[in-house]
Each structure stands twice: as structure tokens, then as C-alpha cells.
N, C-alpha and C positions, 0 to 999 in steps of 0.2 A: 368587402365588396360581394363575396364570396355565398354570406349568408342571406341574401337579399332573395327574394322573387319579387317579379311582376306582374302587378295584375294591372289591364285596362280594359276603355271606354272606345278607344279612338278617338277620344277627344281630350281624355288625358289619363291618368296611370297613378298608382302607386307603387309605393316599395314594399314588402312584409320582410320584416323578422325572422330567419328560422322560430325563433324564440315565440315570434307570436304579435311579437309587437309590428302594428303599420306606422312605422316610424318618415314617411316620407306622402305627401300629398293635397293636391295643387285640385280646385275644384273652382272654375270650371272648365279650366284649358291648362294644358302643360302648363303654360306662361306664367298663370295666377299666380296668388302669395300662397301661400302652404297653411295649412290649418294645423296640420301634424309640421312638425320640424324638427322633432327630437334626431332626426337622424342627421343635425348640422349642431345639435347641444344635448340636451339633455331632454328632461318627460317631460320637466318644465315647459318646453317651449312647443309641446302637444306631441298623444301618442292616442293610438289604440291597444290595450290590451287586451291579446285570448287564447288563455294558457293551462295548464294546469297545475294546480296547488300541489301539490307532489314537482316540488323541482328535479328528482330527481326517473321525471318521465323521460319516455325513449319518444325522438322522433325525427321521422321519415314524412318527405310529402315528394309532390309529384305533378304534373299538370293532368290533368285531364285528359284525355291522346287524340290531338288537336283542336287543341283550344288554349287559350289564357288564363284558365279556370283552375285554381291551386287549390291543390288537397293534401291537409296535412292533415297524419295517423298519430294521435298520443297515446301508445302505451305505459300503462304504470302499473300496478301492482292489482288493481282491482281492479282494470277492464278497461278499454281499447274505446278511444272513439275518435271523429274525422271533422277536421273541421273547414269545410270548405268556402271560400273567397272570392269574391268576384267585381265586373262592376260589367252591369248591365250598359248596355246602350240609354243615350241618355227618353226620357220621355218623349211624347210626343210637346207636353209641356215645359220642356226645356229644364227640367227634375232632372238631377243629377244623382245616382246610388253607389255604394260601398256595400254589398252584401256579405253577412258571414252567417252561416251556417252548418251547426253543432249537431253532428250527428252522434246519434252513441250506437255500437257496434257490437262489444263485448260488457259483460258488467255493470258497474257502476266507475264515472269520472266523476273527480269533482273541480266544480274548474272556477276562474277568478275574469275578471273583465272589467275596464278599468275605459273610461274616456277620457279624454282631456285636452278640449279643444283650445288652439291659440291662433287666432285667426295672421296674418300678415308676417308670417315667417315666425312664429314664436311669439310674438310681441303685442298683441292684444287680449285678455283678459276678457270674454265674451260676455253680453248678461244672459244672463239665467231662468230661466222658466219651465213649469211645467202646469201643461195640462194636453185636452182631448190625451190620456193615457201617455204620452210619450213626454222628452224631454229638449228641450229648443236651445239653443244658443244664438246672440244675436251682436255682430261687432259692422258696423258700416252699413256695406255694401252687399253684405253677407248673413246669408241666414243659416241654420242646420238645425233638420229636424233628427234627433234620435228613438229611434223604436226597437223597444228590444221585450223577448219573453220573458225574463222576467222580470222581477221590478228593480230598479236602481235607487240606488242612495245619495243622495250630492250631496257634497264635504267638502270645503275649499275649493268651492270652483272646478272640482270633477263630476264624475256619474261613473257608480261601480254595483260590483254587483257579485256574490259569489252562491254558487247556486250548483247540482252539480247534476249529469244527463244520465239518463239507463238506456240498452239495450232497446232500439226500435223505436225510440225517442228523437226529435229533432228540435232544436230550437233555434230562432231566425232572428238576428240583428240586422237593423240596416241604417244605415246614415243619408240623409235626402240632403242633399245641398240646392237651397234654392233661393234667387236676388230677394232681401231682407222686405222690398218695398209691397212683394205681392203674397199674398195669401197663399199658406201653404198646400203643396201639394196633393192628389188622395194616393194613402197611399200604395205600391204595389204589390200583390200578393211574391212572397220572396221563393217558393217551389215556383213557383211558375217562369219567373225571371230563370233562374236556375236552367231550366230547360230549355228554353225559350234560348241562352245565351248561350248550351251547349251544342242546339244545332247549327246559332248561325255560326260558329265558328267550328264546327266541320263542314258544314258547304262549303264556306271557304278552304277549309283545305285540302278538300277534293276535288279543289278548281289546278290541284299543284300538279306540272308537269311535268317536276324532274322526277327520272327514273333509275339514278345515278346509286350506286355502292353507299353513299353518305347519305341517304335519305332523311335520316333521323332529326340529325343535326341539322340540316340543310331547312329540311319545314320547322325546327327550331326556331333558325334564324330567321326562316320568311314571317314566323306566327308576331318574332319577334318587332319585326317594321312596321309590320301591320299593325300593330298594338302602338307603337311609337306615329300610327300616320293622322292628322287632324285633317277625321273626315271631312267635317265643312267644306273644306276649301284642295284636300289634295296632299298639302304639306308634308313633311314626313325632318320631327324633329332629330338630332343629333344622338339625345337621351334625355329622361325625362327628370333630369335632375339637374344641380346646383353643386360647384365648390367641391365637389368626393374633390380630395387631391390624387396632384399624380406622384406625390412623393407626402409623404405621414410629416406631419408638421410646418411644411412648406409652404409656399408662396402662391405654387399652380394650381389654382384654385379657381375655375373656371364656370362661366352657365352655358349649359347647352340644351338649354328649352327651344332650341330655333330652328329656321331651316338652313342649310348649307348649299350654296352653289355648285360648289365642288363636291360634293357630293353626288352630283347630280346624274353625268352621265353609268356611275358605276351603278344606282338606284335602276336608272333603267335596261341597266344588263341584267343584271340580278333580278330583276321583277319580269323582264321579259323571257327572259331563258326560262324563267322557273313555271311560265304558260299563269302570268299577270298579266294582261294584256293591258285592264281597266283599269287596274289601279297605276298602271306603267302610263296612262295615258291622262290620271288627275294629276299624278307627279306633269306629266308635259305641262298641261292647263297652270297648273299653279305656278311652275317655274315662269311660264308663258306674265302672267296676270306680274307678277314679280317684275318680272325684271322689263314689262311696258313702261311706258312715259317718260325713262330717259336711259334710253338702252348705252350712252352716253358716260355715265355713270353707276358701272353696273358696282354692287354689295356684294362682298363676302356672303353674307346672312341676312336673310330677311325672319320679319316676324310670320306666325302663321297663315294671315289675312296678309303677308307682302309686305305687311307695316317695315318702313325705312330706320324709324329711330328707336334703338334700341340701348337709350343712357344706360351705360355700368356707373353701379351704387357700388356701396360698401354697409353690411347690413353689423355690425359693432356692438350688439346686444346677441349674438349668436356666436361660439367660442370655436366651434367649427368641428370637422369631424376628426377624429382625432386631436382634437387642437389643432386645428392646421388652420389659421388667419392669413390675408380676411376672407369671408364669407361674401361672395359677388351675385348680383344679381343684372341682370343686364350685359352687354359683352361690349366691350370699348373694341373689339376689331373691326366691328361691321364700320366702321370707320376706315379703315386701312385702304390702301392700292394692297391688292392680292392679284397678279397677273393671270396666276392660272387657272381662276372661275371663267374667266372668259375663255379659254378652250375646252374647259368642265362644261360649260354651257354649248355651245357650239359640239363638239362631237352629241352633246344628248339629243338636241334635234336632229341630230346627224342617225342617231343610236335608231330615234321612234322615227325618222321616215324611213330607214332601211326595214323596221319593222310591221311596218304597213297600216301607220296608227293614221286616219282617217284627216282632213284638215292640218296636214302638214303646208300646204303653202299658205296657210293664212299667218306662218311663223316666221318664214323665207323674206320679207318687206323688215322684221327684228332684227334678223339672222343678220343679215347686211348693214343692217345700222351699226351694228356690234362691231362688225369686219370691220366699216369705215376708219371707226376710233382708234382702233386697236391696230392699224394703219400705222401709224404714230404714237402710238401709246407701248409699244411692245420693247421702244428705247430704253422705257424711262425703269428705275430703280423699284423697287416694291417689299413687299413685307413677305412674300413668298408663304406657301400654303402653313406652311408653322405657322403662321401668326406672330412671326418677333414685335419684341418690345422694345427692341439694339434699333440699329441702325441699318434704315433701308438700303439694301443691296439689288446687287445684279443676281441673285438668283435662276442655276441652271437651268432649276427644275418648270420654273416660273417660263423663262423661255424656249424653251421644248415644247412647254404650256400653248403660247404662243402659236408655235409652229401646230400643232397641233390643230390651233381654228381655224385658220389659213387651210390646213389639208385637208380638212373635209367640210370646208365652206368648197372648196376643188371639188371633191367628190361629188357635193349636191349636186352643184350647178351640171357638172357634168353627165352624172349620172339618171338624173331628172328634170333636162333641160330648163334648170332654171338660169333666170338674165343674169347678170353680173358680172365684176370687167376681171374676169377669169385672167384672162394673164396679169392684169398686176399684184391679186393674189398670189399666185406661182411667183413672181418678182422679189415679195415681201418673203412668201415662206423661205426662199430660196435664200436668201439676203440673210434671216434667223436663222439655217440651217448653218452654213460660211460662220457667221460669227460665235456661236458656240461653240461648234470645232473648232476656231483659233483664238475667244481667248474663253473658250470654257474646260478646256482641255492643259491637263498636265501632262506633258510631253518628257519629262521626265520619272514621271511615275508610273505612263501607261492609264491615267485614268482623269476620267469628267468628276470636275470639283463642284464642294458644295456651292460658290457663287464666285464669278468672276475674283481673279486674285486669292481665293482661298489654297490653303494646302488638308484642306481636309473635306469628306465624301456625307453625303446623305445620302438617306436607305430615298429619296423620293427619286434619286437616280434610277432608280430599274425598272421608271414607267419607261426610261429611252426606249429600251425594244420592245417592250409590251405595245407602244402605240406607231411605230414603226416606226422611231427619228433615222435608227441605225438598225440594222439585220445583228441578229443576238450573238451570230459570229465572227461581226467586228473583232477585231482585233482592241482598240481602246473600250468596247462593251464591253469585252470581257474581262479586259486591264480594271476596271471600274467595278465587277461586281468581283472580281477574288478581293482587290481593295475593300470593300463593303464588307465584308465573308471576313479580314485581316482582321478592321477597325471599330465595325460596328457590331458586330457579331458577339455576345457574353452572356455563357450558360445556352449555347445554343438557341436565342433567342434577336433578335436584329432591333436596335436602336435606332430613332432616328436620327440623331447627328450627337457631335460631343458637345454635352452642356456646359464642361467646363470652358470653353473657350469663348464663351459668354459674347455669340453672335449673338442671342435672342433675347437681352438685356434681363438676363433674371436669375435670382439668388436658388440654389439648391438643383439636385438632378432632379431625375425621371426613374421611371420604368421602362422596361420596352414595351414601345407599342407593336400592338399586337398585328393593325394591319400593314403593317411592312414586310413582315415574316409570312404573312401570304399573299406579301405580293415576291418574295422570296420566291416561293413555292411554286410559283406560276415561273417566274424566270426559269427557276432549273425545268417545268414542263418547257419550256420552249424552246432549253438548251436540247431536250432531248433525255436529259437527265431523272429518268421519271423513279427510280428505287428514291435516290436522296428526295426530290419532290414528294409522295407520297411520306415518308420519314416525317418528313418534318410538318405539312398534314398531320399529320395522325397524332403529334407532339405536341402542337397547337390544339385543336380538339378536345386531349387531356386538360387541357389550362382552363376548362371553361367550369361553372359551378354543378352542381349535382343537381342542377336543370337545364345543362345546359347551354346560355348565359352566361354575355361577356361582357367586361369593365372595356376603357380604352388600352389600359395599357396592363403588365403582371411584371409582377418583383419575381426573377428567380432565385433570390437569394432566402427572402421573405417564405415564397412561396405563396403568396398571396396577387390579388387583386388588386390592380390601381385607376383610381380616377372613374368619372362619372358611370353612370351603369344603369341601366346599362345600354351600350357603346352601335350606334346602327352601323359607324362606319367598319367596326370590327366584325361582326355580323354580315357585314357585306362582302365581307373581304374573304369573310368561308365562306358563301356563297358558289362566288366567281370562281377562285378555287378549286369550290369542287364539279364548278361546270367545267373547267380547265383539264383538273385532270382525267374526272371521263369524255371530253371531247379530245384528248389529244393525238387520239389516232386518229381523226381524221384532220386535222391541223388544229393549232390550241385556240381554243375561244379568248377571242382576243379582241382589241382597242382597234388594231393597222388598221388599216381604211386600203392600200396601197393606191390613193388618187383615183379608187371608183375603178381599177387596174383586173381586179381579182376575179378572176370567171368562176358563176356556180357552181359546183359540186354537185353530180347527177346521184340522188336522192338511193339510200340503200335497202329497197325494198322489205326486208328482214329486217330491220332496224325500228326504234320508235321515230316517229317524228319529227324532224327537225324544226327547231326554231333559227329563224330567219340571221341569225345574228350569230348563227357557226355557220365557218365555211371553208374555205377548203386551204389548204396548204398552196401558201405561194412564196413570189421571192422574200417579204420579209416573217417570219418565223410567224406563227400563231399568239395567244393566248386564250 
């Protein structure tokens, strides 16, 4: 996965291989059927090549500072050229574009380009025609226009060209998607689009409020989150890809092109804490719309516009990345019961309220409806945050997130004078707490366990002190952390749980889940073990690729990234851990809210203005 780069338009995205191939592209939305799908097959399933003819060319790449505009430098014995790849924001008429500009820097570089468009995830070979100086490809509802600065040859349902670029010369190529029943749009100037795209991204970057020592990786992670945002609705997809395996050759391959509720609270903290209140507000409204209508039946995930039906299908014609079958679209987990999302939603709305987002009073009736449903539902087994496809169980993490939901409802009501059955919420909160401590704790091992009656631990238990369920120095918490360190850390990285125990109902193993290691870094901060927290955080930073992008997981033995790429959850973890490290001296930046009892800290006049989410040290250690 580390060979790929992300480019995007805040409507969709593409994955560009280091060698110059765009191997994954869905237009006009993140969840549209891919027209380039060689990522999950081979070149016959669609790709766009842009490379030097010299196979020994040296390749380096970077993002233009403060943007997701990719710049790849190609060095051969005869010259140097730069390929600039980007996706501008869609035109007013709804046209979506991918633009590639080849610029000569020194000498002469011989280049090769090739388009092979295969709609519907590499299955449909389009009808091709040449007119008006461009090549058009059409199949079903989709049409694409390929505009090229050099003549293209059409052969075997592909278009290609060999050309040379000399110093000072620029040659532009563009791929424009439009609905097949409409007339082709007006072609936009590539150089003007590049200039405008750089300005727009740079202006967004300039709003960043993070001033800590890890500015570069935090900024790259924020840019990645922005690129994974579907601008029309404010929803943020978990990743732009589907079915990239958690273990090559395995079956743990899922479609992540949807919006997960459990990301909600952590995303809001990452955005608000970094100065991006507007994006946090848009995400908040997306969340409210998605949940609204039937708050009693929360789904774990929704579509970009809040769609609820995300039917899972398998694409038999694609062999999968490194022969990892099946390739899936849609996600069957959308129909699972996952109780932790209730806590994530309520915590997200409370975070928005604490940050001063406008019109939060409009959300309160919905929150009350969610809490009412949870009053009885918390007692049921579920599939947990890891979306196990085995038997539903009483997962301890799910229970503590239900506790969090009532804790934040109480905090919102008491801090902001909102009406609600606060005493009833306190009763339920205390009942959950007592049950977890009685049934979710193994006194013989001095640790909490993955689910009631289990003999194993789960990295999600690291959330326990971070949300304030128990103090960080509670002996039971300390015992749980020690057991996680002993049983779930391999080669210095944290795994989610022991897959060989069969709890998830799937075959095979997986890599280390990167977000879990970021959580452990936060726990070390809360414990006051700053040196260890920083060492782990820096180790994690080194696992990103040369562009600072992270997948869902990492294999420390093979030293490679695994899972869908790039993964929002990993980048959210990075951002929040960086904030925790910077804020440690004044109380760790975290989710715990102490039922609204924490007293505000007097501002430090010599320091950068703090966000509302950085709060003082109190009885529960801070994250």
C-alpha cells in the first residue's frame, strides 16, 4: 500500500502508484463504480499509465506544500521531467476531472501514456469514439472524455501514445467524467485549474490552528481527512478504497467508502482541536441528518448522503489485491447492532456543544430519543466496534461506550440547562458501570476482558481511562494496560485482539491496527509516561509511506502497510495523539468530561490560544 498516493477533489479520489499508474478511480463519487480497478485486478480492469519509457528511470515524489497535488519527478540519463497529478473541484455543470501535466525540466525525457477505461469495477468495456479532437468512452450512465496534448492511438479498446518532453515544455492530459445522456462539457484549461487548485488547498491549510512540533504529519493527516470529505454533505469516508486486504491472500477485505458513526467524536475532536470548526460543523450536520428520522435504529455506517441500504456484494471477476478474494462492494456490517456507536454519537454532539457550534439546541431532541432507546438496549449483546461476524456478545468496550452516552447526556443537561430525565440517566449510567466492573473484570488476572466471560483482552479497553470510565491509576486499569502490553503487542505495535481465538468468525490473521497503537500512546500520556508516549508516537510516524499516508494496519514482519488506504481512522488517531502530547502539561487532551464538573483553566497569556476542548487536569486523567 505504501507505493500509492492519494489525489482527490472532495467528491471522489484516485490512487496513483509510484510507477505512474492511476490504478483506482471512482467518479463522480467515492462510492461510484470504479472505472480504473487494476488495483484489485490487472491492467485489463482499467488504468491510466504515465511513465518514462526508460524502465531504469529514478522516481521521487512529493505533495506540493499544503495540498494534495502530487508531483512525481522522473530522472533518466537524458533528462528530468515532472508529472503533476490532481483532481480539481467539480465544475458548476457537474463535470469531474483528473488532470496530469508533464513538464520538462532538463534535457529530453521519452514518455509513455496509456488509458484503458473499464467501467463497473473493470467489467464493462466501453464504446470508444474519436471526435472534436478527443477520445470518448461510454458505457451505461457514464461517459468520459480524454483530452491529450499529444496524438493518441486507439487499439484493443485502449488509447496510448509515446512522446517526448523537453526542458521548458508542458503537455497536459485530462479525463473528464459526465453523464452519458448529456452533452460533453466545455474543456477547462489545465494550467489554470492547477493554479486554482493549489490556491484553494493552500488557503485551507493556512487555517490550521495546530502549532506543535509534529506540524508536518498533523497537517498531512488533516489534508487527508479533507480529501476524504464528501463536500456536498460533509460526510467523511473511512477510506477511498474497497477490499484492500488486512492480510494478503485472506478474506478480511471490506468496502470502506462509507461514513462510520464511531468516527464521529474523534473526528470532531481532531477537526475542532486543529482549528477547522467549519468542517466540524458540516460533519455534525451530516451526522444529525443521517441519524434523524429513526434515531431508535442507529446504523454503524451510512452512505455519503446518509443512505441506509449498503448491500454487500462480491465481484467475482476481480481476483483482488495480491489474489485476496473476495472483492466486496457495499458493507454487510451496516445491519449489525454495534452499541458503541450510541456513545460515539452522543459524545460527538457534546463535543460540538463544548466547542460552541451553533444551533446545538436543535440536536437535543434527537439526543434524548437516542438515550431513551439506549436505556434498555445497552443490556443486549452486539457485534462490537470490530464488527465481528461471529456470535454477538457482551463486549466490554460496547458497554463502556453506552456508559459514555449517558455520562455525556448528563454533562450536556447540567452544563447547558437542557431538559431531560437526568436522574434516570444517572441511574442507568451507574448500573452500566457496576455491571461492567462485576462481569467484565477478571479478578484473577487483574484486568478487564474483551467480553463478559472471556479470557482475553481487547485493545479497545484502552478507551476505559481515556473516556473517564475509571481513573488511569486505578489498579484494574493498570492491570488491563499491562495485560494488553503483554498479550497484544508484537514487534512494538498493538493488535486489536487475538484472532486465533475465533471470536470474529473469520479465517486468517491480520496486521497491527495502527489506531490502537495511537490509543496506547494517549494512555501513556495519561499515565505521565511521556518519554514512552513520544517514543511510540515517533515509531508510528515512521510507518507512514514517503508521503505521510497511513493504511488501516501494518505488518511489522513484512514491513508493509495493510488494509484500505489511506485510512481516516489511522490519521484521526495521529492527529489526536499529537494534540495529547502537546497538551500534556495542562491536562491530557481527551474525551473525559467528569459529568461537567471540571473547572475551566485560566488562560496562559503567553501561549497560543487554546481550543475549548483542551481542559485542565481534574480527578480523571486527561487525554
